[in-house]
VODREN-346944 format. One record per residue (C-alpha): residue number from 0; residue in three letters; x, y, z. Coordinates in nm, 4 decimals, padded with zeros to 6 digits. Layout:
<atom NUM,ala,<X,Y,Z>>
...
//
This chain:
<atom 0,met,<-03.0177,-02.6452,02.1336>>
<atom 1,lys,<-02.6291,-02.7592,02.2097>>
<atom 2,glu,<-02.6994,-03.0929,02.1309>>
<atom 3,leu,<-02.7063,-03.0009,01.7682>>
<atom 4,gln,<-02.3418,-02.9635,01.7865>>
<atom 5,glu,<-02.3361,-03.3140,01.7505>>
<atom 6,leu,<-02.4926,-03.3276,01.4244>>
<atom 7,asn,<-02.1496,-03.3180,01.2041>>
<atom 8,phe,<-02.2395,-03.5199,00.9871>>
<atom 9,leu,<-02.5016,-03.2983,00.8368>>
<atom 10,asp,<-02.3899,-02.9583,00.6515>>
<atom 11,lys,<-02.4864,-02.6496,00.8204>>
<atom 12,asp,<-02.7372,-02.4978,00.5969>>
<atom 13,lys,<-02.9353,-02.8613,00.6759>>
<atom 14,ile,<-02.9940,-02.7372,01.0258>>
<atom 15,lys,<-03.2305,-02.4572,01.0798>>
<atom 16,thr,<-03.3107,-02.2845,01.4078>>
<atom 17,asp,<-03.4985,-01.9386,01.2907>>
<atom 18,pro,<-03.8548,-01.8675,01.3810>>
<atom 19,glu,<-03.9597,-01.8815,00.9807>>
<atom 20,asn,<-03.8794,-02.2381,00.9274>>
<atom 21,leu,<-03.9993,-02.3764,01.2615>>
<atom 22,lys,<-04.3245,-02.2379,01.1806>>
<atom 23,ile,<-04.2983,-02.3390,00.8151>>
<atom 24,tyr,<-04.1829,-02.6799,00.9159>>
<atom 25,gly,<-04.3556,-02.7663,01.2301>>
<atom 26,lys,<-04.7212,-02.7700,01.1072>>
<atom 27,asp,<-04.9348,-02.9427,00.8171>>
<atom 28,trp,<-05.2918,-02.7853,00.7190>>
<atom 29,thr,<-05.4166,-02.7802,01.0390>>
<atom 30,asn,<-05.4502,-02.4639,01.1926>>
<atom 31,tyr,<-05.5849,-02.4701,01.5544>>
<atom 32,phe,<-05.2393,-02.5790,01.6952>>
<atom 33,asp,<-04.9671,-02.3583,01.8879>>
<atom 34,ile,<-04.6393,-02.4793,01.7088>>
<atom 35,lys,<-04.3449,-02.5287,01.9321>>
<atom 36,ala,<-04.0477,-02.6869,01.7489>>
<atom 37,ser,<-03.6962,-02.6500,01.8200>>
<atom 38,ala,<-03.5099,-02.7280,01.5057>>
<atom 39,val,<-03.5547,-02.8535,01.1497>>
<atom 40,leu,<-03.3301,-03.1179,01.0022>>
<atom 41,phe,<-03.2813,-03.2089,00.6496>>
<atom 42,pro,<-03.0932,-03.5382,00.5589>>
<atom 43,thr,<-03.0122,-03.6303,00.2121>>
<atom 44,asn,<-03.0133,-03.9685,00.2518>>
<atom 45,thr,<-03.1229,-04.2909,00.4630>>
<atom 46,glu,<-02.7973,-04.3639,00.6447>>
<atom 47,gln,<-02.8230,-03.9588,00.8426>>
<atom 48,val,<-03.1646,-04.0532,00.9001>>
<atom 49,ser,<-03.0806,-04.3225,01.0671>>
<atom 50,lys,<-02.7702,-04.1077,01.2671>>
<atom 51,ile,<-03.0613,-03.8744,01.3501>>
<atom 52,val,<-03.2128,-04.1054,01.5077>>
<atom 53,leu,<-02.9300,-04.2717,01.6740>>
<atom 54,trp,<-02.8322,-03.8600,01.8125>>
<atom 55,ala,<-03.2319,-03.8275,01.9418>>
<atom 56,arg,<-03.2116,-04.2089,02.1484>>
<atom 57,lys,<-02.8831,-04.0431,02.3097>>
<atom 58,asn,<-03.0033,-03.6960,02.4052>>
<atom 59,lys,<-03.3532,-03.8529,02.4437>>
<atom 60,ile,<-03.4987,-03.5803,02.1988>>
<atom 61,ser,<-03.8314,-03.6417,01.9890>>
<atom 62,leu,<-03.8631,-03.5965,01.6660>>
<atom 63,val,<-04.1200,-03.5530,01.4084>>
<atom 64,pro,<-04.1067,-03.6142,01.0416>>
<atom 65,ser,<-04.2229,-03.3705,00.7897>>
<atom 66,gly,<-04.3364,-03.4433,00.4482>>
<atom 67,gly,<-04.5575,-03.2112,00.1982>>
<atom 68,arg,<-04.7363,-03.0660,00.5122>>
<atom 69,thr,<-05.0218,-03.1233,00.3616>>
<atom 70,gly,<-05.2078,-03.3624,00.6593>>
<atom 71,leu,<-05.5071,-03.2583,00.8036>>
<atom 72,ser,<-05.4700,-03.4113,01.1525>>
<atom 73,gly,<-05.2156,-03.2587,01.2757>>
<atom 74,ala,<-04.9520,-03.5730,01.2578>>
<atom 75,ala,<-04.6741,-03.3501,01.1918>>
<atom 76,cys,<-04.7212,-03.0951,01.3937>>
<atom 77,ala,<-04.4327,-03.0084,01.6868>>
<atom 78,leu,<-04.6175,-02.9037,01.9849>>
<atom 79,asn,<-04.3377,-02.9630,02.2695>>
<atom 80,gly,<-04.0125,-02.8806,02.1264>>
<atom 81,glu,<-03.9273,-03.1468,01.9019>>
<atom 82,val,<-03.7243,-03.1684,01.6310>>
<atom 83,ile,<-03.8243,-03.1656,01.2759>>
<atom 84,val,<-03.6735,-03.4242,01.0486>>
<atom 85,ser,<-03.7488,-03.2802,00.6497>>
<atom 86,phe,<-03.7577,-03.5203,00.3602>>
<atom 87,asp,<-03.7444,-03.1970,00.1179>>
<atom 88,arg,<-03.4052,-03.2787,00.0175>>
<atom 89,met,<-03.4418,-03.6642,-00.0268>>
<atom 90,asn,<-03.6992,-03.6063,-00.3706>>
<atom 91,gln,<-03.4890,-03.8415,-00.6048>>
<atom 92,ile,<-03.6713,-04.0581,-00.8468>>
<atom 93,lys,<-03.4429,-04.3474,-00.9112>>
<atom 94,asn,<-03.3646,-04.7330,-01.0169>>
<atom 95,phe,<-03.6364,-04.7941,-01.2790>>
<atom 96,asn,<-03.6958,-05.1528,-01.3300>>
<atom 97,ser,<-03.8298,-05.1935,-01.7034>>
<atom 98,thr,<-03.9022,-05.5487,-01.6111>>
<atom 99,glu,<-04.1185,-05.5178,-01.3117>>
<atom 100,gln,<-04.2553,-05.1630,-01.4051>>
<atom 101,thr,<-04.1184,-05.0476,-01.0679>>
<atom 102,ile,<-03.9708,-04.7290,-00.9558>>
<atom 103,val,<-03.7628,-04.6214,-00.6222>>
<atom 104,cys,<-03.8807,-04.2652,-00.4738>>
<atom 105,glu,<-03.7018,-04.1206,-00.2118>>
<atom 106,ala,<-03.9752,-04.0228,00.0727>>
<atom 107,gly,<-03.9462,-03.6367,-00.0517>>
<atom 108,val,<-04.0689,-03.6861,-00.3935>>
<atom 109,ile,<-04.3974,-03.5123,-00.4911>>
<atom 110,thr,<-04.6810,-03.7188,-00.5722>>
<atom 111,glu,<-04.7207,-03.5234,-00.8853>>
<atom 112,ala,<-04.3874,-03.5227,-00.9947>>
<atom 113,leu,<-04.4203,-03.9203,-00.9756>>
<atom 114,gln,<-04.7125,-03.9310,-01.1919>>
<atom 115,lys,<-04.5793,-03.6987,-01.4401>>
<atom 116,trp,<-04.2320,-03.8819,-01.4172>>
<atom 117,ala,<-04.4810,-04.2261,-01.4884>>
<atom 118,gln,<-04.6498,-04.0533,-01.7797>>
<atom 119,asp,<-04.3146,-03.9471,-01.9451>>
<atom 120,his,<-04.2556,-04.3052,-01.9829>>
<atom 121,gln,<-04.5751,-04.3910,-02.0954>>
<atom 122,leu,<-04.6901,-04.5233,-01.7223>>
<atom 123,phe,<-04.9246,-04.4600,-01.4772>>
<atom 124,tyr,<-04.9264,-04.3933,-01.1266>>
<atom 125,pro,<-05.3162,-04.4111,-01.0211>>
<atom 126,val,<-05.3187,-04.2458,-00.6805>>
<atom 127,asp,<-05.4676,-03.9164,-00.7021>>
<atom 128,phe,<-05.5816,-03.6390,-00.5116>>
<atom 129,ala,<-05.6419,-03.2491,-00.5090>>
<atom 130,ala,<-05.2796,-03.2261,-00.2898>>
<atom 131,arg,<-05.1181,-03.3948,-00.5688>>
<atom 132,gly,<-04.8562,-03.0918,-00.6187>>
<atom 133,ser,<-04.7238,-03.0636,-00.2671>>
<atom 134,ser,<-04.7898,-03.3955,-00.1008>>
<atom 135,gln,<-04.4937,-03.6387,-00.0747>>
<atom 136,ile,<-04.5015,-04.0097,-00.1499>>
<atom 137,gly,<-04.3570,-04.0689,00.1938>>
<atom 138,gly,<-04.6279,-03.8873,00.3572>>
<atom 139,asn,<-04.8964,-04.0853,00.1462>>
<atom 140,ile,<-04.7419,-04.3939,00.2531>>
<atom 141,ala,<-04.7512,-04.2754,00.6157>>
<atom 142,thr,<-05.0892,-04.2130,00.5999>>
<atom 143,asn,<-05.1941,-04.4775,00.3609>>
<atom 144,ala,<-05.3534,-04.2390,00.1071>>
<atom 145,gly,<-05.6641,-04.2623,-00.0827>>
<atom 146,gly,<-05.8164,-03.9965,-00.2990>>
<atom 147,ile,<-06.0302,-03.9766,-00.5847>>
<atom 148,lys,<-05.9963,-04.2968,-00.7759>>
<atom 149,val,<-05.9555,-04.5319,-00.4982>>
<atom 150,ile,<-06.2965,-04.7424,-00.6462>>
<atom 151,arg,<-06.0876,-04.8618,-00.9653>>
<atom 152,tyr,<-05.7293,-04.8644,-00.8278>>
<atom 153,gly,<-05.7188,-04.9005,-00.4311>>
<atom 154,leu,<-05.5363,-04.6775,-00.1844>>
<atom 155,thr,<-05.1395,-04.6359,-00.1597>>
<atom 156,arg,<-05.0926,-04.9330,00.0392>>
<atom 157,asp,<-05.1937,-05.1535,-00.3232>>
<atom 158,trp,<-04.8741,-04.9492,-00.5143>>
<atom 159,ile,<-04.6002,-05.0382,-00.2575>>
<atom 160,val,<-04.4095,-05.3068,-00.3261>>
<atom 161,gly,<-04.0807,-05.2451,-00.1389>>
<atom 162,leu,<-04.0040,-04.9778,00.1829>>
<atom 163,lys,<-03.6600,-04.8646,00.3320>>
<atom 164,val,<-03.7317,-04.7410,00.6809>>
<atom 165,val,<-03.5539,-04.6188,00.9813>>
<atom 166,thr,<-03.7039,-04.7722,01.3340>>
<atom 167,gly,<-03.7239,-04.6098,01.6647>>
<atom 168,ser,<-03.3811,-04.8160,01.7451>>
<atom 169,gly,<-03.1847,-04.6577,01.4348>>
<atom 170,ala,<-03.2053,-04.9564,01.2375>>
<atom 171,ile,<-03.2684,-04.9843,00.8942>>
<atom 172,leu,<-03.5233,-05.2209,00.7189>>
<atom 173,asp,<-03.5600,-05.3201,00.3967>>
<atom 174,leu,<-03.8924,-05.4617,00.3615>>
<atom 175,asn,<-04.0200,-05.6973,00.0787>>
<atom 176,asn,<-03.7692,-05.6683,-00.2026>>
<atom 177,ser,<-04.0551,-05.5749,-00.4546>>
<atom 178,leu,<-04.1331,-05.9466,-00.4627>>
<atom 179,ile,<-04.4979,-06.0502,-00.5500>>
<atom 180,lys,<-04.4766,-06.3384,-00.3842>>
<atom 181,asn,<-04.3339,-06.3589,-00.0043>>
<atom 182,ala,<-04.4897,-06.5812,00.2280>>
<atom 183,thr,<-04.2197,-06.5411,00.5216>>
<atom 184,gly,<-04.4264,-06.4384,00.8078>>
<atom 185,tyr,<-04.5062,-06.1070,00.8890>>
<atom 186,asp,<-04.5240,-05.8345,00.5987>>
<atom 187,leu,<-04.3428,-05.5219,00.8105>>
<atom 188,arg,<-04.4072,-05.3102,00.5320>>
<atom 189,his,<-04.7960,-05.3126,00.5170>>
<atom 190,leu,<-04.7248,-05.2545,00.9106>>
<atom 191,met,<-04.5510,-04.8962,00.8252>>
<atom 192,ile,<-04.8081,-04.8017,00.5528>>
<atom 193,gly,<-05.0582,-04.5984,00.7624>>
<atom 194,ser,<-04.8633,-04.6042,01.0828>>
<atom 195,glu,<-04.8192,-04.1892,01.0691>>
<atom 196,gly,<-04.4254,-04.1863,01.1431>>
<atom 197,thr,<-04.4863,-04.3998,01.4631>>
<atom 198,leu,<-04.2980,-04.6807,01.4361>>
<atom 199,gly,<-04.0394,-04.5459,01.1827>>
<atom 200,phe,<-03.9479,-04.3170,00.9484>>
<atom 201,ile,<-03.9935,-04.3877,00.5576>>
<atom 202,thr,<-03.7113,-04.2942,00.3655>>
<atom 203,glu,<-03.7596,-04.4903,00.0183>>
<atom 204,ala,<-04.0364,-04.6674,-00.1518>>
<atom 205,thr,<-04.0651,-04.9147,-00.4296>>
<atom 206,val,<-04.3621,-04.8039,-00.6602>>
<atom 207,arg,<-04.5718,-05.0327,-00.8672>>
<atom 208,leu,<-04.6560,-04.8761,-01.2376>>
<atom 209,ile,<-04.8960,-04.9776,-01.4619>>
<atom 210,pro,<-04.9415,-04.9023,-01.8508>>
<atom 211,pro,<-05.1329,-04.5944,-01.9245>>
<atom 212,pro,<-05.5758,-04.6050,-01.8537>>
<atom 213,pro,<-05.8066,-04.6344,-02.1182>>
<atom 214,pro,<-05.9610,-04.2685,-02.2069>>
<atom 215,ala,<-06.2034,-04.1674,-01.9690>>
<atom 216,gln,<-06.5535,-03.9653,-01.9719>>
<atom 217,val,<-06.6622,-03.7572,-01.7131>>
<atom 218,leu,<-07.0142,-03.6930,-01.6239>>
<atom 219,phe,<-07.1400,-03.3853,-01.3794>>
<atom 220,leu,<-07.5309,-03.4552,-01.2560>>
<atom 221,ala,<-07.7573,-03.2982,-01.0321>>
<atom 222,val,<-07.9221,-03.5252,-00.7602>>
<atom 223,ser,<-08.2401,-03.4479,-00.5517>>
<atom 224,asp,<-08.1982,-03.6454,-00.2627>>
<atom 225,leu,<-07.9413,-03.9013,-00.1076>>
<atom 226,pro,<-08.1344,-04.2373,-00.1797>>
<atom 227,ser,<-08.0951,-04.1309,-00.5461>>
<atom 228,val,<-07.7216,-04.0991,-00.4977>>
<atom 229,met,<-07.6931,-04.5190,-00.4215>>
<atom 230,lys,<-07.9353,-04.5580,-00.6824>>
<atom 231,ile,<-07.6846,-04.3926,-00.9556>>
<atom 232,phe,<-07.3950,-04.5311,-00.8104>>
<atom 233,ala,<-07.5460,-04.8920,-00.8551>>
<atom 234,glu,<-07.6388,-04.8294,-01.2011>>
<atom 235,phe,<-07.3120,-04.6863,-01.3286>>
<atom 236,lys,<-07.0906,-04.9834,-01.1483>>
<atom 237,asn,<-07.3334,-05.2249,-01.2947>>
<atom 238,lys,<-07.2908,-05.1405,-01.6196>>
<atom 239,thr,<-06.9688,-04.9180,-01.6886>>
<atom 240,ser,<-06.6433,-04.9343,-01.5763>>
<atom 241,val,<-06.6334,-04.6438,-01.2605>>
<atom 242,ile,<-06.3012,-04.4912,-01.1860>>
<atom 243,ala,<-06.4304,-04.2053,-00.9661>>
<atom 244,phe,<-06.7818,-04.1154,-00.8163>>
<atom 245,glu,<-06.7817,-03.8118,-00.6083>>
<atom 246,met,<-07.0258,-03.5911,-00.4703>>
<atom 247,leu,<-07.0555,-03.2353,-00.3332>>
<atom 248,ser,<-07.3249,-03.0163,-00.1901>>
<atom 249,gln,<-07.4779,-02.6912,-00.3605>>
<atom 250,leu,<-07.3592,-02.5003,-00.0601>>
<atom 251,ala,<-06.9622,-02.6403,-00.1813>>
<atom 252,leu,<-07.0386,-02.5994,-00.5164>>
<atom 253,asn,<-07.1078,-02.1980,-00.4395>>
<atom 254,phe,<-06.8121,-02.1671,-00.2445>>
<atom 255,val,<-06.5899,-02.2988,-00.5113>>
<atom 256,met,<-06.7679,-02.0719,-00.7740>>
<atom 257,lys,<-06.6982,-01.8023,-00.5956>>
<atom 258,ser,<-06.2957,-01.8593,-00.5237>>
<atom 259,thr,<-06.2790,-01.9568,-00.8817>>
<atom 260,gln,<-06.4888,-01.7840,-01.0772>>
<atom 261,leu,<-06.6074,-02.0866,-01.2732>>
<atom 262,ala,<-06.9511,-02.1330,-01.3582>>
<atom 263,ser,<-07.1643,-02.4452,-01.2784>>
<atom 264,pro,<-07.2264,-02.6667,-01.6044>>
<atom 265,leu,<-07.6190,-02.6916,-01.4890>>
<atom 266,gln,<-07.8665,-02.3943,-01.5390>>
<atom 267,asn,<-08.0783,-02.4893,-01.2092>>
<atom 268,ala,<-07.9636,-02.5473,-00.8850>>
<atom 269,ser,<-07.9939,-02.8763,-00.7033>>
<atom 270,pro,<-07.9013,-03.0159,-00.3207>>
<atom 271,tyr,<-07.6224,-03.2330,-00.4547>>
<atom 272,tyr,<-07.3916,-03.3178,-00.7208>>
<atom 273,leu,<-07.2181,-03.5853,-00.8782>>
<atom 274,val,<-06.9160,-03.5893,-01.0678>>
<atom 275,ile,<-06.8498,-03.9592,-01.2212>>
<atom 276,glu,<-06.5410,-04.0787,-01.3997>>
<atom 277,val,<-06.5745,-04.3870,-01.6336>>
<atom 278,glu,<-06.3475,-04.5333,-01.8574>>
<atom 279,asn,<-06.4396,-04.4871,-02.2444>>
<atom 280,arg,<-06.2241,-04.7517,-02.4033>>
<atom 281,asn,<-06.4422,-04.8104,-02.7245>>
<atom 282,glu,<-06.8033,-04.7428,-02.8894>>
<atom 283,asp,<-06.9563,-04.9925,-02.6628>>
<atom 284,asp,<-06.8272,-04.8136,-02.3357>>
<atom 285,glu,<-06.9806,-04.4754,-02.4787>>
<atom 286,lys,<-07.2753,-04.6449,-02.5424>>
<atom 287,asn,<-07.3320,-04.7916,-02.2190>>
<atom 288,ile,<-07.2528,-04.4349,-02.0792>>
<atom 289,phe,<-07.5431,-04.2771,-02.2614>>
<atom 290,glu,<-07.7385,-04.5500,-02.1828>>
<atom 291,val,<-07.6742,-04.5479,-01.7958>>
<atom 292,phe,<-07.7246,-04.1680,-01.7940>>
<atom 293,glu,<-08.0416,-04.1945,-01.9960>>
<atom 294,ser,<-08.1742,-04.4199,-01.7338>>
<atom 295,cys,<-08.0958,-04.2050,-01.4391>>
<atom 296,leu,<-08.2960,-03.9229,-01.5820>>
<atom 297,glu,<-08.5970,-04.1694,-01.7009>>
<atom 298,asn,<-08.6192,-04.2532,-01.3397>>
<atom 299,ala,<-08.5764,-03.9350,-01.1908>>
<atom 300,trp,<-08.2834,-04.0260,-01.0027>>
<atom 301,thr,<-08.0559,-03.7009,-01.1856>>
<atom 302,thr,<-08.2864,-03.3893,-01.2571>>
<atom 303,asp,<-08.0145,-03.2699,-01.5067>>
<atom 304,gly,<-07.6458,-03.3309,-01.5937>>
<atom 305,val,<-07.3928,-03.3246,-01.8759>>
<atom 306,ile,<-07.1032,-03.5628,-02.0224>>
<atom 307,ser,<-06.7861,-03.3811,-02.1221>>
<atom 308,gln,<-06.7098,-03.3358,-02.4796>>
<atom 309,ser,<-06.3402,-03.2404,-02.4487>>
<atom 310,gln,<-06.0447,-03.2849,-02.1671>>
<atom 311,ala,<-06.0824,-02.9649,-02.1012>>
<atom 312,gln,<-06.4438,-02.9935,-02.0070>>
<atom 313,ala,<-06.3860,-03.3105,-01.8061>>
<atom 314,lys,<-06.1010,-03.1124,-01.6161>>
<atom 315,ser,<-06.3012,-02.7858,-01.5355>>
<atom 316,phe,<-06.5702,-03.0720,-01.4047>>
<atom 317,trp,<-06.3039,-03.1872,-01.1722>>
<atom 318,arg,<-06.1988,-02.8499,-01.0774>>
<atom 319,leu,<-06.5563,-02.8275,-00.9082>>
<atom 320,arg,<-06.4732,-03.0976,-00.7276>>
<atom 321,glu,<-06.0975,-03.0651,-00.6157>>
<atom 322,asp,<-06.1007,-02.6843,-00.5427>>
<atom 323,ile,<-06.3506,-02.7184,-00.2666>>
<atom 324,ser,<-06.0909,-02.7561,00.0219>>
<atom 325,glu,<-05.8884,-02.4610,-00.1249>>
<atom 326,ser,<-06.2227,-02.2465,-00.1885>>
<atom 327,leu,<-06.2868,-02.2889,00.2071>>
<atom 328,ser,<-05.9294,-02.2335,00.4238>>
<atom 329,pro,<-06.0123,-01.8285,00.4544>>
<atom 330,tyr,<-06.2768,-01.9488,00.6484>>
<atom 331,ser,<-06.0578,-02.1737,00.8805>>
<atom 332,pro,<-06.2789,-02.4644,00.8773>>
<atom 333,tyr,<-06.2988,-02.7455,01.1215>>
<atom 334,lys,<-06.2971,-03.0722,00.9020>>
<atom 335,asn,<-06.3960,-03.4332,00.9830>>
<atom 336,asp,<-06.3132,-03.7378,00.7448>>
<atom 337,ile,<-06.5211,-04.0307,00.8131>>
<atom 338,ser,<-06.6203,-04.3417,00.6223>>
<atom 339,val,<-06.8914,-04.6299,00.6542>>
<atom 340,ser,<-06.9473,-04.8770,00.4122>>
<atom 341,val,<-07.1118,-04.7815,00.0902>>
<atom 342,ser,<-07.4538,-04.9593,00.1667>>
<atom 343,lys,<-07.4827,-04.7941,00.4569>>
<atom 344,val,<-07.4034,-04.4442,00.3220>>
<atom 345,pro,<-07.7998,-04.2868,00.2600>>
<atom 346,asp,<-07.8788,-04.3925,00.6419>>
<atom 347,phe,<-07.5758,-04.2377,00.8000>>
<atom 348,met,<-07.5816,-03.9464,00.6116>>
<atom 349,asn,<-07.9498,-03.8916,00.7463>>
<atom 350,asp,<-07.8841,-03.9706,01.0826>>
<atom 351,leu,<-07.5208,-03.7468,01.0557>>
<atom 352,glu,<-07.7477,-03.4880,00.8870>>
<atom 353,gln,<-07.9693,-03.4243,01.1577>>
<atom 354,val,<-07.6586,-03.4192,01.4278>>
<atom 355,leu,<-07.5096,-03.1132,01.2529>>
<atom 356,lys,<-07.8172,-02.9332,01.1958>>
<atom 357,lys,<-07.8933,-02.9364,01.5650>>
<atom 358,ala,<-07.5312,-02.8613,01.6531>>
<atom 359,tyr,<-07.5040,-02.6036,01.4093>>
<atom 360,pro,<-07.8361,-02.4455,01.3051>>
<atom 361,ala,<-07.6385,-02.1320,01.1811>>
<atom 362,trp,<-07.3608,-02.2328,01.0660>>
<atom 363,asp,<-07.1977,-02.3299,00.7104>>
<atom 364,val,<-07.1534,-02.7147,00.6969>>
<atom 365,val,<-07.0004,-02.8068,00.3743>>
<atom 366,trp,<-07.0362,-03.1641,00.2791>>
<atom 367,phe,<-06.8511,-03.3180,-00.0202>>
<atom 368,gly,<-06.6785,-03.6874,-00.0558>>
<atom 369,his,<-06.5994,-04.0090,-00.2121>>
<atom 370,ile,<-06.9039,-04.1469,-00.2159>>
<atom 371,gly,<-06.8340,-04.4250,-00.3909>>
<atom 372,asp,<-06.6014,-04.5831,-00.1428>>
<atom 373,gly,<-06.8052,-04.4470,00.1277>>
<atom 374,asn,<-06.5868,-04.1544,00.2440>>
<atom 375,leu,<-06.7232,-03.8052,00.3579>>
<atom 376,his,<-06.5611,-03.4808,00.4301>>
<atom 377,ile,<-06.7234,-03.2229,00.6724>>
<atom 378,ser,<-06.6013,-02.8823,00.6946>>
<atom 379,ile,<-06.7701,-02.6380,00.9405>>
<atom 380,leu,<-06.6879,-02.2733,00.8575>>
<atom 381,arg,<-06.5684,-02.0583,01.1262>>
<atom 382,pro,<-06.8158,-01.7868,01.2240>>
<atom 383,glu,<-06.6342,-01.4465,01.1398>>
<atom 384,lys,<-06.6393,-01.2773,01.4694>>
<atom 385,met,<-06.5790,-01.5945,01.6674>>
<atom 386,thr,<-06.2178,-01.6877,01.7791>>
<atom 387,lys,<-06.0398,-01.9626,01.7113>>
<atom 388,glu,<-06.0006,-02.1172,02.0235>>
<atom 389,val,<-06.3974,-02.0599,02.1075>>
<atom 390,phe,<-06.5017,-02.2097,01.7692>>
<atom 391,val,<-06.2765,-02.5282,01.8101>>
<atom 392,gly,<-06.4186,-02.5725,02.1536>>
<atom 393,glu,<-06.7273,-02.5891,02.0019>>
<atom 394,cys,<-06.6634,-02.8089,01.7650>>
<atom 395,arg,<-06.5022,-03.0788,01.9640>>
<atom 396,lys,<-06.8427,-03.0766,02.1621>>
<atom 397,val,<-07.0097,-03.2115,01.8552>>
<atom 398,asp,<-06.7210,-03.4555,01.7515>>
<atom 399,leu,<-06.8928,-03.6862,02.0232>>
<atom 400,leu,<-07.2232,-03.6872,01.8417>>
<atom 401,val,<-07.0498,-03.7399,01.4985>>
<atom 402,phe,<-06.8379,-04.0068,01.6091>>
<atom 403,glu,<-07.1587,-04.1945,01.7868>>
<atom 404,ala,<-07.2806,-04.2080,01.4800>>
<atom 405,val,<-06.9869,-04.3103,01.2864>>
<atom 406,lys,<-06.9804,-04.5880,01.5736>>
<atom 407,lys,<-07.3238,-04.6746,01.5366>>
<atom 408,tyr,<-07.2762,-04.7686,01.1434>>
<atom 409,gln,<-06.9276,-04.9524,01.2544>>
<atom 410,gly,<-06.7279,-04.6647,01.0281>>
<atom 411,ser,<-06.4199,-04.5524,01.0771>>
<atom 412,ile,<-06.3401,-04.1668,01.2711>>
<atom 413,ser,<-06.0968,-04.1270,00.9807>>
<atom 414,ala,<-06.0932,-04.2462,00.6187>>
<atom 415,glu,<-05.7835,-04.1337,00.5036>>
<atom 416,his,<-05.5980,-03.8320,00.7021>>
<atom 417,gly,<-05.5178,-04.0489,00.9882>>
<atom 418,val,<-05.5658,-04.0092,01.3561>>
<atom 419,gly,<-05.2468,-03.7752,01.4658>>
<atom 420,leu,<-05.3687,-03.5382,01.7165>>
<atom 421,thr,<-05.6856,-03.4259,01.5993>>
<atom 422,lys,<-05.8929,-03.7840,01.6222>>
<atom 423,lys,<-05.6383,-03.9960,01.8863>>
<atom 424,ala,<-05.9392,-03.9202,02.1584>>
<atom 425,phe,<-06.1701,-04.0967,01.9885>>
<atom 426,leu,<-05.9636,-04.3829,01.8491>>
<atom 427,asn,<-06.1894,-04.6231,02.0719>>
<atom 428,phe,<-06.5056,-04.5735,01.8546>>
<atom 429,thr,<-06.3212,-04.7352,01.5631>>
<atom 430,arg,<-06.0883,-04.9597,01.7307>>
<atom 431,ser,<-06.1638,-05.2123,02.0038>>
<atom 432,gln,<-05.9579,-05.1620,02.3827>>
<atom 433,asn,<-05.7732,-05.5142,02.2535>>
<atom 434,glu,<-05.6422,-05.3689,01.9417>>
<atom 435,ile,<-05.5381,-05.0569,02.0779>>
<atom 436,asp,<-05.3300,-05.2358,02.3485>>
<atom 437,leu,<-05.1749,-05.4151,02.0763>>
<atom 438,met,<-05.0954,-05.1342,01.8707>>
<atom 439,lys,<-04.9223,-04.9440,02.1873>>
<atom 440,gly,<-04.7317,-05.2898,02.2085>>
<atom 441,ile,<-04.6111,-05.2684,01.8709>>
<atom 442,lys,<-04.4604,-04.9175,01.8902>>
<atom 443,ser,<-04.2761,-05.0188,02.2058>>
<atom 444,ile,<-04.0731,-05.2793,01.9879>>
<atom 445,phe,<-04.0250,-05.0442,01.7132>>
<atom 446,asp,<-03.9470,-04.6890,01.9129>>
<atom 447,pro,<-03.8457,-04.8444,02.2218>>
<atom 448,asp,<-03.7957,-04.4849,02.3595>>
<atom 449,gly,<-04.1067,-04.3126,02.2190>>
<atom 450,ile,<-03.9281,-04.0605,02.0362>>
<atom 451,leu,<-04.0883,-04.0900,01.6902>>
<atom 452,asn,<-04.3864,-03.8780,01.6140>>
<atom 453,pro,<-04.4815,-03.9030,02.0283>>
<atom 454,gly,<-04.8083,-03.8153,02.1052>>
<atom 455,lys,<-05.0101,-03.8875,01.7722>>
<atom 456,ile,<-05.2570,-04.1633,01.7289>>
<atom 457,phe,<-05.2451,-04.2615,02.1262>>
//
């Protein structure tokens, strides 16, 4: 691209056009798109990002933001010769405010690095998920990442008190300035959170931290049916302080054990398993945990279970849940990430199970998810001799049936991975046409030339 010569404010090593870098930075964890990026740019500050956007406007070039590339919706994929803007070189943690207990992070800061920084300073950043070691804060914000502790601590949105953003016009916005109270009209910070890079590129975030959490205990329970899952959830939620409540199927457990060589904590197989983390602050908490566990056994809601007796054991329980996605990756899974209200989960899952059994009678369909907040993950594994193109085509036929079930229960076609490329054809199953029209209008204001992550969401 001859236009790249105009980017004289970037060092030469911050501009890449070789095939290897285009392949690496032009995609996320989705594996079903043909990547056709033109270049990768590595800005080192907000001003350079603004200059890149102004350059792109002038030359009518589309831009795709790239963070840790752990997304599963294709939102970071470049398919039509776009230029990638990578935030890898904007990875500084700075400006800690001890009074406010906030920290300023550049967009490229790895989630786990922020968690470790907080821990080293006797603080805590609670948003947590399996991709913590690769995902970046900017991408987390752009997709409003959730993860395993939403029940107790909420979503990424709940921890962002300020943002620095470059819009599609090249303007630099400082949003909210870390204020707790700010009743001065529209909060554009929250508009940017979850916008998948279509309204502006997040370059910095001011993140709220809290004191370290109290000690926790982790349980691994076997469950024979879906109604019992929700009875167990109600019992723990009413009588303990639940941090996380996760479910996985026996098939999911089989793949994790095969991949990691970990053993099941329980002797006998079961259709479903729960990983439950609860606060254990004192003797009363410990007593409540054991009483709830015993109640679940007495009522036959759980058929077997074990309570962690050490941090190492608790981590091993969590690995059986968190390593599912990695254990499935060799099978090129086709993934759906959906949600309904927690109270509707059993009926929804029963309906959905019938749809999937009818659609994929001979295929492996792996269930797991954040049952405590109504979020389910479904991974359909590609048969060994089936081509990628045929497999995706077959899966997309059934997407319609899956999302019809989601619509019936007034749920979301994307709980936490975003819309991106994979879900945009089904946006109307969750959003009304009036909402979609308004969202398109909002994009045209922030991105008048349509150059920021085009073709995503709509």
